[in-house]
C-alpha positions as CSV (number, residue, x, y, z in Angstrom):
1,M,59.7,33.1,146.7
2,I,57.1,35.5,144.8
3,K,58.2,38.3,147.2
4,L,62.0,37.9,146.5
5,K,61.3,37.8,142.7
6,I,59.5,41.0,143.0
7,K,62.2,42.5,145.1
8,S,64.9,41.5,142.7
9,R,62.9,42.9,139.7
10,S,62.5,46.0,141.3
11,K,66.1,46.2,142.3
12,L,67.2,45.5,138.7
13,F,64.6,48.1,137.4
14,S,65.9,50.8,139.9
15,I,69.5,50.0,138.6
16,F,68.3,50.3,134.9
17,V,66.9,53.7,135.6
18,L,69.9,54.9,137.4
19,L,72.0,53.9,134.6
20,L,69.7,55.6,132.1
21,V,70.0,58.8,134.2
22,F,73.7,58.4,134.5
23,I,74.0,58.1,130.5
24,N,71.7,60.9,129.9
25,F,73.6,63.2,132.4
26,N,76.9,62.3,130.6
27,I,75.3,63.1,127.4
28,L,73.9,66.6,128.8
29,I,77.6,67.2,130.4
30,S,79.1,66.8,126.8
31,H,76.8,69.3,125.3
32,V,77.3,72.1,127.9
33,L,79.7,74.5,126.5
34,S,83.0,74.8,128.8
35,H,85.0,77.8,128.8
36,R,88.8,78.5,129.4
37,T,91.1,81.6,129.3
38,E,94.7,81.5,128.1
39,N,97.0,84.3,128.7
40,I,99.4,84.2,126.1
41,P,103.3,85.8,126.7
42,G,103.6,87.0,123.1
43,F,102.0,87.2,119.8
44,S,101.4,83.6,119.1
45,T,100.2,80.2,120.3
46,Q,99.2,76.7,119.3
47,D,96.3,74.6,120.9
48,R,93.8,72.1,120.9
49,I,90.2,72.9,121.2
50,Y,87.7,70.3,121.9
51,P,84.0,70.2,120.9
52,N,81.6,72.5,122.8
53,E,84.6,74.3,124.0
54,S,85.0,78.2,124.2
55,V,88.5,79.5,124.5
56,K,89.7,83.2,125.1
57,Y,93.2,84.1,124.2
58,S,94.8,87.2,125.9
59,F,98.0,88.2,123.9
60,F,100.3,91.2,124.0
61,N,99.1,94.8,123.3
62,N,95.5,94.2,124.5
63,I,94.8,91.6,121.5
64,I,91.8,89.2,122.5
65,F,90.9,86.3,120.2
66,D,87.7,84.4,121.1
67,I,86.7,81.0,119.7
68,S,84.3,78.4,120.3
69,T,83.5,75.2,118.2
70,D,81.1,72.3,118.2
71,N,84.1,69.9,116.4
72,F,87.6,69.6,117.1
73,I,90.1,72.2,116.2
74,D,93.9,72.2,115.9
75,L,94.8,75.9,116.3
76,N,97.7,77.8,115.1
77,I,97.2,81.5,115.5
78,E,99.8,84.4,115.1
79,Y,99.4,88.2,115.6
80,D,101.8,90.7,114.0
81,N,103.5,92.9,116.8
82,N,102.3,96.0,115.3
83,I,98.8,95.2,115.9
84,E,97.3,96.5,119.2
85,N,93.7,97.0,120.9
86,R,91.8,94.5,118.8
87,Q,89.2,91.8,119.7
88,I,87.7,89.1,117.6
89,F,85.2,86.1,118.3
90,F,85.0,83.1,115.9
91,Q,82.1,80.5,116.3
92,I,82.9,77.4,114.1
93,N,80.2,75.0,113.2
94,N,81.6,72.1,111.4
95,S,80.8,68.4,110.3
96,N,84.6,67.6,110.7
97,P,87.6,68.2,112.6
98,I,89.8,70.9,111.4
99,S,93.4,72.4,111.3
100,L,93.0,76.0,111.5
101,N,95.6,78.7,110.9
102,V,95.0,82.2,111.5
103,S,97.7,85.0,111.0
104,S,97.2,88.8,111.1
105,K,98.9,92.1,109.4
106,V,98.1,95.6,109.4
107,L,98.0,95.8,105.6
108,M,97.4,93.3,102.8
109,Q,100.7,94.5,101.3
110,N,102.4,92.9,104.5
111,F,101.2,89.3,103.3
112,G,103.6,89.9,100.6
113,M,100.9,90.8,97.8
114,P,102.5,92.8,94.9
115,Q,99.0,94.3,94.1
116,P,96.5,94.7,97.0
117,P,92.9,94.0,96.3
118,Q,90.3,96.7,95.5
119,G,88.1,97.8,98.4
120,P,84.4,96.8,98.5
121,R,81.8,98.4,96.2
122,R,77.9,98.8,96.9
123,G,76.3,101.9,94.9
124,E,77.2,104.9,95.9
125,T,78.2,104.0,99.3
126,Q,82.0,104.4,100.2
127,F,83.9,102.2,102.2
128,R,87.3,103.1,104.4
129,Y,89.8,100.8,105.7
130,G,91.3,102.1,109.0
131,Y,90.9,99.1,111.1
132,N,94.5,98.0,110.9
133,C,94.2,94.4,111.4
134,I,93.5,91.8,108.7
135,L,93.1,88.0,109.6
136,R,94.1,85.6,107.1
137,I,92.7,82.2,107.7
138,K,93.4,78.5,106.2
139,T,92.2,75.1,107.0
140,N,92.9,71.6,105.9
141,T,89.2,71.0,105.3
142,S,86.1,72.9,104.4
143,I,84.3,75.0,107.3
144,D,80.4,74.6,107.1
145,E,79.9,78.0,108.7
146,L,82.1,80.7,110.5
147,T,80.6,83.5,112.4
148,I,82.8,86.7,113.3
149,S,81.9,89.0,116.0
150,S,83.3,91.9,117.7
151,S,82.4,94.4,120.4
152,K,81.7,97.9,118.8
153,R,83.7,99.8,121.1
154,T,86.6,102.4,120.5
155,Q,88.8,100.5,122.8
156,Y,88.8,97.8,120.1
157,G,89.2,99.9,117.0
158,L,85.3,100.3,116.0
159,I,84.1,103.7,116.9
160,P,80.3,103.4,118.3
161,N,79.1,106.4,116.2
162,L,80.1,105.0,113.0
163,D,79.1,102.3,110.8
164,Y,81.1,99.0,109.7
165,S,80.8,96.3,107.9
166,L,83.0,93.0,107.7
167,A,84.4,92.2,104.5
168,L,86.0,88.8,102.9
169,Y,88.6,88.5,100.3
170,E,89.9,85.3,98.5
171,S,92.7,85.4,96.2
172,S,90.8,84.4,93.1
173,Q,89.0,87.6,93.6
174,D,89.9,91.2,92.3
175,S,88.3,92.9,95.4
176,W,86.8,92.7,99.0
177,V,83.5,91.0,99.2
178,L,81.0,92.6,101.7
179,I,79.7,90.5,104.5
180,D,76.2,90.9,105.7
181,T,76.9,92.7,109.2
182,I,74.4,93.3,111.7
183,E,74.5,95.3,115.2
184,E,73.5,93.2,118.1
185,L,72.5,94.9,121.5
186,N,73.3,93.0,124.7
187,E,70.4,94.1,126.7
188,S,71.8,93.2,130.1
189,S,75.3,94.8,129.5
190,S,74.1,97.7,126.8
191,E,76.9,96.8,124.7
192,V,76.9,96.4,120.8
193,S,78.3,94.2,118.8
194,L,78.9,93.5,115.1
195,T,78.3,90.1,113.7
196,G,78.5,88.6,110.2
197,S,78.6,84.9,109.0
198,V,80.3,83.0,105.8
199,S,79.5,79.6,104.9
200,N,81.4,77.0,103.0
201,L,84.9,78.0,103.0
202,Q,87.1,75.5,100.9
203,A,90.0,73.5,102.3
204,D,93.5,74.9,101.4
205,T,92.4,78.3,100.3
206,E,93.7,81.6,101.8
207,Y,90.7,83.8,103.0
208,F,91.1,87.4,104.7
209,I,88.7,89.1,106.9
210,T,88.6,92.6,108.2
211,F,86.3,95.6,108.9
212,Y,85.5,98.4,106.8
213,E,84.1,101.7,107.8
214,V,80.8,102.7,105.8
215,S,80.3,106.1,104.6
216,N,77.5,107.2,102.2
217,A,78.4,110.4,100.3
218,F,75.0,111.8,101.7
219,D,75.7,110.5,105.3
220,D,79.3,112.0,105.5
221,W,79.5,115.6,105.7
222,I,76.4,116.8,104.0
223,F,74.7,116.1,107.2
224,V,77.3,118.1,109.0
225,I,76.9,121.0,106.9
226,V,73.1,120.8,107.0
227,L,73.0,120.7,110.8
228,I,75.7,123.5,111.0
229,V,73.5,126.0,108.7
230,G,70.5,125.0,110.8
231,A,72.1,125.7,114.1
232,V,74.3,128.8,113.3
233,G,73.6,130.2,110.3
234,I,75.1,130.7,106.7
235,A,78.3,132.0,108.5
236,S,79.1,128.7,109.6
237,L,79.6,127.7,105.8
238,A,83.2,129.4,106.4
239,I,84.4,125.9,107.2
240,L,84.6,125.4,103.4
241,I,86.9,128.1,103.3
242,S,90.0,127.5,101.3
243,K,93.6,127.0,102.6
244,K,94.8,130.4,101.0
245,D,91.8,132.2,102.6
246,Y,92.0,130.4,105.9
247,F,95.9,131.3,106.4
248,Q,95.1,135.0,105.4
249,Y,92.4,134.7,108.3
250,L,94.9,133.4,110.7
251,K,97.4,136.1,109.7
252,T,94.9,139.1,109.9
253,R,93.1,138.0,113.2
254,T,93.5,139.6,116.5
255,I,93.6,137.1,119.2
256,P,96.1,136.5,122.0
257,I,98.1,133.3,121.9
258,E,100.3,132.2,124.7
259,K,103.3,130.3,123.0
260,G,104.6,128.7,126.0
261,A,107.8,126.7,125.4
262,H,107.4,127.5,121.7
263,R,109.6,130.2,119.8
264,L,108.1,129.9,116.6
265,S,106.4,132.9,114.4
266,L,102.9,131.9,112.9
267,E,104.9,132.0,109.6
268,D,107.3,129.4,110.8
269,V,104.1,127.3,112.1
270,L,102.3,127.5,108.8
271,E,105.4,127.1,106.5
272,N,106.0,123.4,108.0
273,E,105.4,120.4,105.3
274,N,104.1,118.2,107.9
275,R,101.9,120.6,109.6
276,N,100.5,121.5,106.2
277,K,99.6,117.9,105.5
278,I,97.6,118.1,108.8
279,I,95.9,121.5,108.1
280,D,94.9,120.4,104.6
281,L,93.0,117.3,105.9
282,I,91.4,119.2,108.8
283,L,90.1,121.8,106.3
284,K,88.9,119.1,104.0
285,E,87.5,116.9,106.8
286,P,86.6,119.2,109.9
287,G,85.9,116.6,112.7
288,I,88.6,114.2,111.5
289,H,90.0,112.2,114.7
290,F,93.4,111.4,115.5
291,N,93.6,107.9,114.0
292,E,92.4,109.2,110.7
293,L,95.2,111.8,110.9
294,L,97.7,109.2,111.7
295,R,96.9,106.9,108.8
296,K,96.4,109.6,106.2
297,T,99.6,112.0,106.9
298,E,101.7,108.8,107.6
299,I,103.3,110.7,110.2
300,A,104.6,109.0,113.3
301,A,102.5,109.1,116.0
302,G,104.9,111.1,118.4
303,N,105.7,113.5,115.5
304,L,101.9,114.0,114.9
305,V,101.2,114.3,118.7
306,W,104.0,117.2,118.6
307,H,102.8,119.1,115.4
308,L,99.0,119.4,116.8
309,D,100.4,120.4,119.9
310,I,101.8,123.5,117.9
311,L,98.8,124.1,115.8
312,E,96.6,124.1,119.1
313,T,99.1,126.4,120.7
314,Y,99.0,128.9,117.8
315,K,95.2,128.2,117.6
316,V,95.6,127.0,113.8
317,V,93.4,124.1,114.8
318,G,91.0,123.4,117.7
319,K,89.9,120.1,119.1
320,K,86.9,118.7,120.8
321,R,86.3,115.4,122.7
322,I,83.5,113.3,121.0
323,G,82.7,110.2,123.0
324,N,86.2,108.3,123.6
325,F,88.1,110.0,120.6
326,I,89.3,113.5,119.7
327,A,88.2,115.4,116.7
328,Y,90.1,118.2,115.2
329,F,88.6,121.3,113.5
330,P,89.8,124.8,111.9
331,Y,90.1,127.0,114.8
332,Y,87.2,129.7,115.3
333,Q,86.5,131.3,118.4
334,K,83.1,129.9,118.2
335,N,83.6,126.3,117.0
336,P,81.0,126.0,114.2
337,I,80.3,122.2,114.6
338,S,78.9,121.3,118.0
339,N,79.5,118.0,119.8
340,L,76.0,117.1,119.3
341,D,76.0,117.9,115.5
342,L,78.9,115.5,115.1
343,Q,77.6,112.6,117.0
344,L,74.3,113.1,114.8
345,S,76.1,113.2,111.6
346,K,77.8,110.3,112.2
347,S,74.7,108.1,112.0
348,K,72.1,108.5,109.6
349,L,69.5,106.3,111.2
350,T,69.5,108.2,114.4
351,L,69.0,111.4,112.5
352,E,66.3,109.9,110.5
353,I,64.4,108.6,113.7
354,L,64.7,112.3,115.1
355,E,63.4,113.7,112.1
356,M,60.3,111.2,112.4
357,I,59.6,112.0,116.0
358,E,59.7,115.7,115.1
359,K,57.3,115.2,112.3
360,E,54.8,112.9,114.3
361,P,55.3,113.5,118.1
362,G,54.0,110.7,120.2
363,L,55.3,107.8,118.3
364,W,56.4,104.7,119.9
365,N,59.1,101.9,119.2
366,S,57.2,99.4,117.5
367,I,55.8,102.1,115.0
368,I,59.4,103.2,114.4
369,T,60.6,99.7,114.0
370,K,58.0,99.0,111.3
371,H,58.8,102.1,109.4
372,F,62.5,101.6,109.3
373,K,62.1,97.5,108.9
374,V,65.1,96.9,111.3
375,D,65.3,94.7,114.5
376,H,63.6,96.3,117.5
377,K,66.8,96.3,119.5
378,T,68.5,98.3,116.9
379,I,65.8,101.0,117.1
380,Q,65.9,100.9,120.9
381,Y,69.8,101.7,120.7
382,H,69.2,104.7,118.6
383,V,66.5,105.9,120.6
384,D,68.5,105.6,124.0
385,K,71.1,107.6,121.9
386,L,68.7,110.7,121.4
387,K,67.6,110.2,125.1
388,D,71.2,110.4,126.1
389,L,71.7,113.6,123.8
390,N,68.6,115.0,125.5
391,L,66.8,115.4,122.4
392,I,63.6,113.4,123.2
393,N,61.2,113.0,126.1
394,F,59.1,110.0,127.3
395,K,55.3,110.0,128.2
396,S,53.6,106.8,129.3
397,E,50.1,106.2,128.3
398,G,48.9,102.9,129.2
399,R,51.2,100.2,128.2
400,K,52.8,102.6,125.5
401,K,55.9,104.6,126.1
402,K,55.2,107.7,123.6
403,I,58.1,109.7,122.2
404,F,58.3,113.4,121.9
405,P,60.9,115.9,120.8
406,N,62.4,117.9,123.7
407,L,62.0,121.4,122.3
408,E,63.6,122.8,125.4
409,S,67.0,121.5,124.4
410,D,69.6,123.8,123.2
411,Y,69.5,121.7,119.9
412,Y,66.0,123.0,119.1
413,N,66.6,126.5,120.3
414,N,69.7,126.9,118.1
415,K,67.8,125.5,115.3
416,D,65.5,128.4,115.6
417,M,68.4,130.9,115.1
């Protein structure tokens, strides 16, 4: 009898242990984030998202909307069919289930606003809107925290060499408010993303979210001019030539032009109103890229391509591929702005790191990180950029990887001219 009791108790204990394991396993499973992908045949969808679920919605026009949550979400999302090539990720942490409505437009005016809000402001920093996608969100309950993220890729409208900030607008405000935005480097994929968070979004309130390009007055074209002067001398300041003088230069130069199918005279080329808009912008902002020309001239994309082709054929403007986009310049037989100059000019931090390495050869990453007081991954990203541009060399000493300027590069050879 004693043996039977011991066996029974042992069996009951085993069942109890198995039951605990089963319960804990189910609890663990419930906390594991599940993933699914939905291919949407259009620009809108409705869906129910469950706690600890992540969903990727792929719409027409290469639009991707990712969302993850720790609570229930009834989602209604709609994109304007004029929007294309955009990607955004929402992570929502909330104590209550929510009903979330997301819609999008290219401009604030398209939401029916008679007077669009002013752009964001911060000291002398300037902000330009060229993202062409604004998301409007509204919920039936407050949101504890919303994290917004997007891959910093030209494919999705965010050029790697430029700086951006998320911005938020709420109808009781008179201007956009900047969201603290950081660049995060995924070391496994070497991909950079822009991330920002907002808290305590109120119920039944319309919020608008988008990206603004950040441009300090000093960052913008003064850096380009400084680099031009250093690289090719005072003659490069011809880039600041007036439109009248530039036209005179075009008419008096001796340079062969193969017109191809075009039968225009140079005077015909220069007298066209739309082409004058393009020339004005390129003289004012040498290195401007196609999307900026498209936005600022308000010329249809097909017509803009046609006019640019004419201006290139007649050697009124020149172009250069910089990374994944095309930049346009006044035409000179030797372009005064090099590919390298433009890439450096678009990132103040990259240039400052290079200047620090020039002044103190033999630095290593931790010293640079401490000096600029930014995340070490951000410093690594900019150091990698300098390496890709062949501007620096590395030398290992023990566990330290010291960095030196590559004085053999064309950049430094031209700098001494």
